N, C-alpha and C positions, 0 to 999 in steps of 0.2 A: 429186450435188446439182442443186437448178432453178436457182443464180445460176450466170451466164457469167464472173466474175469470182473466186469464191473458189475453197476447196477443191483447189487446188492444182493447177487446171487453166489451161492456158495461153489468153486471153482470144480469144475471137470476133474474125473479121475484121471481119463487120459488111456485107461485101459490100464493101468498100473496093477501090480499085484496087489494085494491089501495083508500077505504074510509079514507079520513083524520081522521074520531076520531078512527082509528083502525092502522093508519101508526105506524111503527118499530121507536124506538129511535131512533136519530142522535145526537150519540157524536160531542160536539163540540173540537174542532183543539186546540192548544199550545195557550192560553191566553184566552181559554174561560172560562165557569164559570161550568161547566161538566152538570150534569143532572139537576142540579137545576135550577130554574128562574122559569117566569110565565107559561111559557106552558109545562114544563115539558121534556125540549129538543126536543120537538117535534114541525114543522116548520107547519106553519097557510096553512088554507087548498088552493090548488090553489099555492103555493111556494116552492113544491117540488123541490130541487136542480139535476140538470142535473150532471150527471159524469165528469171528463174531459174527459173520452174517447169520448161521445155522443158529447160533447162540438167541439171536434176537428174532427170528424164526419161531425158535419154539419158544420163548416168553410170550412173543404174540398171538399166536394160538392159545395157548394157555389161559389169556387173560380174555383173549376174548370167550372161549368156553366158558368161564366163570362172569364175564358180563352177562353172556345170554342166560346162563340160570339165574343169575340175580337177578335180570330183568324179569324170569319168568316167576320166579318166588314173589318178588315187588306184586307183580300185577295180579298174581294168582291171590298177594292178601290183600290187596285192593278187592277184588273178586267178593272174595270171602267177606267183609265188610260192606258191599254194593247188592250182597242177598237181603238186608235189612230195608234197603229202598226198592221198590218199584214189584214186578210179577217176575212168572217164570216163564218160559219157554224161549224159542225160539224167533230173533228180531226180523222181521219181512224185509226191513231196509235198513242192514246193518250201519250205523252211522261211521263207521271208519271206514266205507268205502262207496257209502250212497247220501245222494243230501235228503235231508229232513227239515220237516216245518215242528213245531211245537207251540200250542197253546202255554202260556205263564201266565196264574193268577197269585197276585197276593191276596189274599182275605184277611179282614178284620177278628178274624174269629180268638177271641178270649171267654177265658173264662168268666170274666167280668161281663161281659156283654151276651155270650151265646148266641153271636150274628157274624153270617158268611157274606157279606158284602165285600166286594171285590174293590179294594181300594188303587188294587196295580191290574191293568188289562195289557199284556203283550203278545206277539207274537212273534217267534223267532225263528230264522229260515238259517242253515247248517250247509255249506259245502264244505265236505271233506277235499277233493279235489284244487280247490283253488285256495284251500283254509282260513276262510272267509267268513262271515256271518251277517246277517242284517237284524236289526231290532225293531218293531214297531211299537210305540205306544197309543191307545186309546184315551180318551180322556175318559176319567170313572163317571163323570154326571152327560158322558156328548147323547144327544138325542140319537138313538140307533133306529134304525130305518133297512127294512130287510123283508123282502115278501114272504109271507108263511109265519111273520113273527109280529105280536104286538109292539108296539111301539113305547121303549124304556131307553131307562139312563144303561148305558154298558153295565155300571156294578150291581143292578140288580136280576141279570138273567141267571146266573150262576146259583143264588140262594134259591130261585124257582125250580129250575132243573132240579136241584137236589132235596126240595120239598118232594118234589113229584116223584122222584126217584124212589125216596121212603113210601111212598104210597103206593111201588111198586109199579113205576112209569120206567122208562129209559136210565140208564146210568149217566148220572150229570156230566161226567167228561166226556161221553159220546156226544151228546145233546151240545156242549159247546164248541166240540171240533168238529160238526156237521156245521153248526151255524157260522164259527169265521170262515171256516173250508166256502161255505157259499159267498160270506160278504167278503173276501180277499180272493176268492177265483183261484185257490191253491188248496195241494190237499194238507191239511192240518194232522199231520201225524200221530202228534201224543198230546196228551195235557196234562200240565202238573201243578197242584194247586201247592201253595206256600202259605203258612201262616205269620204272625207276626212274631214270634219267637226265632222261627226261621233266621229274618234278618241280626237279629241280636246274637245269637248263638253264632253263626256264620263271623261273624265281624269278630267277634271275641276271639272265636280260634284261630284267626287270621293275627291277633294282635292290637287290635284296631286298625283305620282305615285313616287316611289324610283325603281328607275335604277342605275346598273353599264353600264355608258356609256362605251363601251370598246374601242374608240380610240376620238382623237380630229377630230371633223367637223366642215369645213366653205365651206357654200354655200349659197350665196345673191346676188339675182336678183332683179331687180325692174319688169322684163318682164311678172312675175304671184304672186309678193309681195313676194317670198319666202326669209325668211330669217333663216338660220342654222348656228348656231354658237354654238356648246356643247364642252365642254373640258371633255378628260378621267378621269373617276373615279365615282364613288357612288353618287350619288345626285338625287333629288325631283324634278321631270320636272314636268310643268305645260300642258296644252293642245298643247299650240303651239308648244313647245318642244320635247314634246313625239310625235307629227309627224314628227317633222324634225328629232328626232333621227330613227322611221321606213322607212322614205325617204329618207335619203341621200344615194348619188351613190359615188359622186363624187366632189372635190372641183370645184368654180366655174372657169370658161373657160377666157382665157386671154380677158377681154376689158378695155375698157377707165375708168380711176378712181375705178378701178378694187376694192370693197371693202374687200375681201378678200387676198388681196395681201401684202404679208410680211405673212400671217398665212393659206400659201396651206396644203390643208391636203390630207393623204391619202386616194386612191379610196377604195368603197365595190362593191363587189360581189353579187349577187343574193342570194348566199347561206347566206352569213353574214346578208343580209338585212331580209331575212326569219328567222335567229334565232333571231333578234331582232325583230321582229313582236311576234314570239311564246313568248317569255322573257315580252314585253310589255303586253300581255295577262293574263301571269299569275303575272306581278305585278298585275295589275288592280284589280284580283279573289282576290289577296291575301289583297290588301287595303279593297275589301269590306266587308272582315270580322272585320272589325276594328270599322264599323261602326255600326250603332243600325239597324235594319231591316225598320222601318218606314223610318229611313230619308234616305236611299240609294234607296229606288227602286223607288219611285216617281222622282226624278228629272235625278236618269236613264232613266228610259222610254221615259221623256219627252226631254231625251238627243237624243237620238236617233230616234225618231219619224218622227222629217221633214228631215232627212236624209236617211233613210232608206227604200228600196225599198223589201218586202217579200210575198212570197204565206203561211208563219205561220197565220193559224188559231188564231183571238185572244184568244179564248180556251187554244190553246197550247201557246202559250206564256207562258200565266198564269201558266199552268203543268209545263213548262221550269223553269220559277220561283221558283217555287212552290219545286219541285223538286232537282233542281242545286244548287239552291244559297251558300248553304253552302260546296258544294264541296271539300272536302283535295287536296289540291295543287300537293300530292302525287299521286292523282289518275286518275290525269290528263299525257299524255304520250304523247309525241309529236316528229312525227316520220317526218325526211328532204328528200325530193329525191334529191339530188346534182348533180355533174358534172362539168366538164370543159367547160369552154366558149370557143367558138372557135372566133378567130378575122376576119377568111375567111369569117365565115357565119354567124355572130354576135348572133348565136345559143348558148345556155347550151346545150351539148349533156349528157341528164337525163341517169343517171348512173340506169343498168336496173337489179341489184341488190338491189339496194334501192325502184326501183320500185315495186318490187317483194315482197321487204318487208313490205311496206306501204300498198300495197294492203290485204296482209296474218293481218297485224293489224287490218284493219277494220274489216275485215271479224271475227277475233275473238270477235273484241269488242263487235258487233252486237249479236253475237252468245254465248255471256255471256262468253268469255274466255280470260277476260283483260290480256295483257302482259303486267309485271310488266317493272316500268321505266327503271330497270337495262339493260333493254333488246332495249330499244329504247333512240334516239336521244332526249334530255333535254336540255331546255336553261338552 
């Protein structure tokens, strides 16, 4: 601004001497004694009053420095915790400056079953320039057809790759990335595999999540200690209930002393399960926004550390936390690949139109052309 007095800037000195004996007279404000007094209205040497503007800028600079230091300490603390997840090294494509794609698999591994079928198969594309993301879900029983691969259900490939890895073959995470990259026509940069306990621990870490349960669900068995007992309607689920919500397929088969006897509930197909998985992710992200940043990061990182296998670098984990921590829910688009289930083959025959739409959505996301939510299936 051209004014030397306004705009919040301190007044210019106009070349006046700064010697105490020649300092200009300072008028007292209301309630003072005016120009009379022992020193004729002049302040003693060394007691020159700072202007309000100077005090403001001094405090502002100090607070800014403290903020920078606090942020550095906070993200340093997060980085130290994130070392429990992922690998060392530098990311080839830092997630805070470049778009990346990641395969996200949820396995049914538990000590009771010792299996690794993937109940959840997703590809997530994230773009820091637009602060957006696209999540594509494949049905677990989907008939997967790709040149060079034997036709199987979607959920059977990772266990196969894992078995081959244990026999000296390529890493299962690399194999799944290669396969999904070819299938969707994009570069899948990372693979993250989580097991059932991750869902429970994450939901419990955020204090439960509010979900609109779409139907009554009852499935109870001592075979693997599953205890799903939910009623339709909006409610807050804890970790165990949230896991049951995304896992539920059908009610308990007839068995002696059936705990669901008299409470048999309708079946669910893969498409409904995928919708629930996406709904739970959206609910967790929404719940995170109501937490103080310091209180939510540590427990969440600890919740996933013991139940996650990923090739994300430690620094990339920090990049993701720092970049997408507060991503608006309307900036996340969910695309489902649907199709009819065949009782003859036990496959879901995936819709070719859905597949092509999913491919284009992922390509657009990585290119910075995020498809609006109205153009996609949203939970």
